[in-house]
Structures are given as C-alpha cells and as structure tokens.
N, C-alpha and C positions, 0 to 999 in steps of 0.2 A: 438280389435285386429283382423286385417285381415288374413284370411286363404285362401288356395288355392281354396277352394269351394265357397267362396264369391266373387271371382273375375270374371271379365267379360269374362276371357277366358274360365272358367268352363262353364258359361251360353251358350256361343257360341258353344263348345263341346257338351253340352246337346242337343241344337237345331239340330246340326249337325247329332249326333246320332240318334235323332228321325226321321230325314229326310231319312238317310240311311236305317234305318229299315222298315220305310214305303215304300220305294222305293224296297227294297228287298222282301218285303211280296207281293207287286204288281207284281214283276217279277215272283215269285213262283206261285202265282195264274194263271197268264197267261200261264206259261208254263205247270202247271198241267191241265188246261183246254184244251190245244192244245193237249197234249198227250191223254186226255181222249175221246176227239172227234175222233181222228184218230185210236185209239186201239179198237176194238171191237172182243174179242175173242171167242164170241158165245159159252160160257161155262155156263150150267145151273146146279145149285147144285142139288144133289141127296139126299134127306132126307129119302129115305127108306132104313134106316140102323137100327141095333139094339141099336144104342146109341142115335139117335134123340129123340125119344119119352120120354125115361127117363129123358134127359136133358130138355126138354119142361117141363115135370111134376115137375121137381125140380125148374126150374125158376118160374112156376106159384105158387107153394108153398111158395117160397120166397117173390113174390109180395104179397100173401095173408097175411102172417104172418107180413110183413112190413107194411101194411095197417091196420091190427088188432092192432098191437103195437103203431102206429100212433094215432089211434082213442083213445086208452087207455091214451096216453100222452097228447092229446088235451083235453079230459075230465079233466084230473088232473090239467092242466095248468089253464082251465076255473075256477075249484074250487078253485085254488090257488089266481087267479085274483079277484074272487067275495069275498073271505074271506078278501084279503088285502083292498078291497074296503069298505066292511062291518065295518071292524076293524080299518080302517085308518092306514094302515101298508104300507107306501109307497114302501118300499123294496120288499114285497111280491106282490104287484099289479104291480110293475115294471117287476120282474121276470116272473110272470105269464103272462103278455102280451106279454113279449119277447118270451118266450117258445110257446105261442099260435100262434104268428105270424110266427115263424120258422116252428112251427109244420104244419101250413097251407101251407107254401111254400114247405116243404118237401111232404106233401100229394099230392099237384098238381103235383110235379115232379113224384112221384110214379104212380099216376094215368095216367099221360100223357105218361108213359113208355109203359103200355098196348096198347094205342092208336098207338103209334109208331111202335111196334111190329105188329100190325095188319096192319098198313098202307104199312109196308116194306114187309110183306109176301103176301099181296094182290096185290100191285103193281108190284113186281117181281115174281109172280106166284109161291111162295114157299109154299108148303103143304107137310104135312106127311100123307102118305097113308100106313096102315099097309099091310104087305105081304098078298096076298090072298084076300084082301078086294076089292070090286068092285070100280072102278075109277069113 
C-alpha cells in the first residue's frame, strides 16, 4: 500500500527542505561573521569580584569529582569486561566494553574542558587577581 511518505513528492520535499536549511545556515553564518568583524566594543571582563573565585573553585571541584567518578566507573567496566571474557558471558562482556568506550569518551571530554578553559582565559587575558595582591 502506498502512503504519502513513500511517494516521489515527499522525496522532493525532503530534498528541498535540506537545500533550504543548508542555504539558511550559510546565510546566518555569513551575517554573523560580518557583524562580528565590524563590531568591536572594547569591553574586557573584570574578574576582580567576590563571586568569581568561589565560582572557579566550584567548577574545579566539579571537574575533579567528575574525573574521580569517571575513573571508578572505568575500573568497574574493565572488571565487568574481564569477568565476561573469562566466564564466556557475552552480555557482560558487551556491556563492559560499551561502558568502557563511553567512559573513555566522557573522560576525554572532561579532560579537554580544562584545556579549553585554559586556552580561553589565556587567549583573552582573563585572570583572577585577588584584591590587594600584587599584579
């Protein structure tokens, strides 16, 4: 039985929609770049306030806890994979490997966050200097 979605009209509609969205995204990208190139407000952030350092500390604690939990999960996934391999349990082996690969992906993302923060703060000269400290 033919439906509306299996007809050639729907295929043409999908292709047209894909073309229109691609064209719209290219136009938005071009307009954004044009405005970014011409607009330079010369505003620099001031991180010498009582809220910035505690927020930095909270972010650092969150990153550290995330990495510790990630390592514990990776160890558990490795143990699950090895037990599945030793006792020929395909499901345990499959789940352990899946958790291990997703955990490694998550660890890479968490680790790259600290590098991204370092790059942003050094590239845009963002730093926190406590009040009264030598510059």
